[in-house]
N, C-alpha and C positions, 0 to 999 in steps of 0.2 A: 130864815124862819119858817114855820109853817103857816101862821096866820099873822093878821095885823099888819099896820103898815111900816113899810120897809125904814129901816134906820140907818142913819149915816153918821159916822164918828162915834167917840166915845171909846172902851176899852175892846182890846181884841178877845175874841174867842178861839176855838180850835180853828187851826188852820184848814183851809179846803185842800185835799188831796188830789192830786192830777193824775194819778196812776189809772189802771183798769182792773176792775173786778176779775176773777178767774172766769166767772160765769155772767158775762156782761150782757148776754142775750136772753138768758132765763126770765121768769118771772120771780119777781121778789115779795117775799111776805116776812112774817114778823119771827116765826120759827119753823124749825122742822116739821112739830107735829100739826101746824097750821100750813105746811105745805102740803101735807096728807090731808087736811078738811078742803083745801083749794081744789083738791082733785074729786073728792067725794062730792061736793057741791057742783062742781063743772060737768061730772059724768054723770049726775043725779043718780048715784050709786044707793041701793037701798040695803044691802047687804055684804059686809066684809070679812072674809076669812082671815084672821091672824094666828100666828105661831104661839104657841104656849111662852117659849123662848122669846119673851118681849117685855120690855117696860109697860108697866101699867098706865103710864099716861095716854097709849093709844086707844085701848077699850074704854078708860075713862072719857077720853074725845068723842069717842062713838056714843056711849052712855049720855052725855051732855048735850051732843048735838042731835040725837034721836035715831042714829044708825044702828041696824042690828048687826050683831056679829057673833062668830062661832070660832073656836080654836080647832088649831089643826098640830099635828107634830112635825119635827125636822129631824132626819137621818144624822148619823154621826159627822159626815160632810156637809151640813147646815143646808140642804136641798128638802123641800117641800115634800111630806109624804102625802099625797093628795090626790084622790082618783075620782072626785066627783066631777060631774057635768054643771059648769058655772051658768046661771041664768045672764040673761041679758044685763040685769040692773046688779048682778054679784060680782065681786071684784075678789082676787086673791091678793094678799099683801105678802110680798117677798122680800125679806131683810138680807142685806148683804154682809152677814156678820163677819167682822174683821177684813173685810174686802177679800173675802174666799170665793166667792162667785164673780168670775169673769164675765165680759160681755158675748163671748160666744156661747156660755151658758145661758146667760138672759134671753138670747134668741131663742133658743131650745123651749125655754119655760113659755116664752112669749106664743111659740106655736103651739105649744102643747094646751095651754089654759086659757089662751086668747086675751081674758081680762085679768090682765096683772097690773098692780102698780109695784115698783121696784124703789126701795129705801137703800140709799147710799149714805144715809146718816155717817155710817162708819168708813167710807170710802169715799171722801170730798174729792179726791182728784180722777175718781173713773169716769170718764166723759159719758153722759147721757147717751141713748141710743133712739135715733128719731123712730116715732112710733111708740115707744115704750114710757109711758109716766112714770116718771122719777123723781123723788123728794131727796133734798141735801139739809144740812144742818149746818151752820158757821162756827157754832161757839163750840164744838167739838174739835177742832182743829187750829181756831185762832182766837185771839185776847178779845173778843167782843161778847156784849152781853146777851145779844139775842141774834136772830137773822135765820132765813133759808132761802132755798131755791127751790121752783117746781119747773121740770121739763116736761111739757105737754103740748098737744095742740087742741086741747078742750079749752075755751075761751070762758071764762067765769062774767057773765053778763053784770054784774053789781059792782058797783063802784065802792073801790077798799077804801077806809080813811089810812093815812099815814100812821104808822106807830110812833111813839116816842120812847127813848131810849136814856134820856138825861138822869132818871132817878134807878136805873141799874147798873151805874157804873162804880158803886163804892169799892165792890169787892175787887175788880179788875185793876183799879187805880191804886187800892190798899196795897195789893199783891206786887204792884209792878214798885214800891217803894219800900214795903216789908214783907212780911211772910203771908204765904196762903193761909197758914193755920189761925192767924191772927183776925182773918176776914172771911173764914169757914161759916159763920153764921150768916153774914151777909150773903154769902153764896149760896145757902140752903134757902134764904127767905126769896132770893130771886128764881131760884129754881120752883118754889112752889107757886110763885105767881102766874108761870105758865098753865097750871092746870085752868086758870079763869080767863086766859088771855083770846079774846075774839081774833079773828082773821083780821089781819091788817097789811098793808104795804110795809116793806121794811122802812126801820126806821133812816131818816136822814143821816144821824149819827154813826149808825152801824155801817151804810152804805159808804161813807166816807171814809171810815177805820179801815174797810175792807178794800178800798182803793191804794191803801198805803200798803200793802202787803207785799212783799216780794215772794211770789209764789213759787218761782224755781228753786229759790234758796230753801224755802218751806220743804218743798217736796224733796230736794236732794238731802236736806239734812233729817230728814226722817227714813229715806231709803239707807244712808250710811248707818245710822243708829241701828236700824232694825237687823241689819247685815251682822254688825256685832254681835247683837244678841244670837242671833239665829246659829251663827257660827258656832257657839258653845253650848248652846240649848237645845236646836233640832233632835241631837241623839238621845235627848231625854224626854220629849215631848209627844205624847199621844197623839196629838193633832199631826195630821200629814199637812202642811201647809203649803200653798202657793204663795208666790212672793207678790204682795200688792205695790202698787206704786204710789208712795208719797202715805205708807201705812198710819191706820188711827194707832196702832199699839203692837205690842209681839203679844200674841195669845199663847199663854203657856199654861197646858194642861199637868195639873199634879194632882194626885190622889187625895193629898191632904193639903189642898188649896187653902181653906180657909186658916189654917194653922200658921201658914207659911206666911199668907196676909198680915196675920197679929205680928209675927216676928220682923217682918218687915217694917211696919208700923212703928215699932219701939225702935227702929234705927232710921225714922222719919222719912221712910223711903213709902208713900202712900198709893197702893193699887186698889182702886175700885171692886166693890162687890157690885156687876153690873145689874141692875133688876131683882133685887132680892125678892119682890114680890111673887117671882117664880118658885119660891120655896114651899108656897103654899098651892100650888097646881098638882095636876094630877098626872105628870109625864114625867118619868123618872130620868129620861135624858136630860130633858130642860134642867131640873134640879141640879142634877150631878154636873152640867156645865156650868150653871149659875154660880156653883160652889167653889167649882174647882178649877175653872180657867181664870187664870190671872194675866189681866188686861196690862203687861208691864208698859210703861210710858217710852217713849224712843221718839217724841216729839223735838221740835226745834228749839226749845229751852236748853236741849240738852246735848251732851258731845260725848268722846270717848271717856272722859274720866266718869262721868256719872253712869254710862254703862256698864263699866268696869265694878263700880260699886253695886249695883243691881246684881249683875253677874256673880260676885263674891257671895252675896247673901245667898242666893238662890242655890248656888253649887253646893254652900255648906249646909243648907238645910233640906236639899232636895229628898 
């Protein structure tokens, strides 16, 4: 319990799991976007440079919290196109899109730009580098309602309250026993609540669930599924991909991506359009990537059978 007198006896609640979180030594917060806010506060950042190819939650966070921000472009390999000299209180926010930026490249970015914040929201299993501020999200990889991690040597002095997640579980529990589509509205409602969430510590509930995850099995399953898709799709993919460890998805670029997504959805294969807000920006590559990169699911919920179903549909419509 978070507060009140300790109770003894009565009915059972959720079991307390005794495993370890994958990032047991990092700062635990209540979401990936608030992991970024933790760093902004701890580093006393005044201005953040963010890519056009980005979820609007980041710059909305900046607006809500009073941070100045400015956009920059990325190249075809997802690397920053940025040549400015950063001030002491200015930081470059670099996103590890689809896990395509390895730690060797991160070190080069750190040497070049100095003040960087590295976003591993789509690369949970990529370990942070000492001295590089890094953020992670939990719900992009696991069945939890919220939660994020921060790797930094900057200490935030303010004491953070502990978040509560008990009212965020309906879509997760519903999908466990029924279908995702039946609880999609609940998922969206939970998603919208993040816009107003204050920075807090990770909830006891989320931390407990994360201690029950078999991380090695999750990573292996994602790697296996990715390999199945890559074997048949790499030859058609405009993106020249490196193979991440424990991938978020298989990013497949097709010039007619939006149409393929609609055809897949008709077969109950749901492929997200990441960051539709990008369609309104002035960066042509960002708009092209947002429309035409299909983040094909290859996560631990699935195996060879589901990957083959995805392949059959993609190859039929490519």
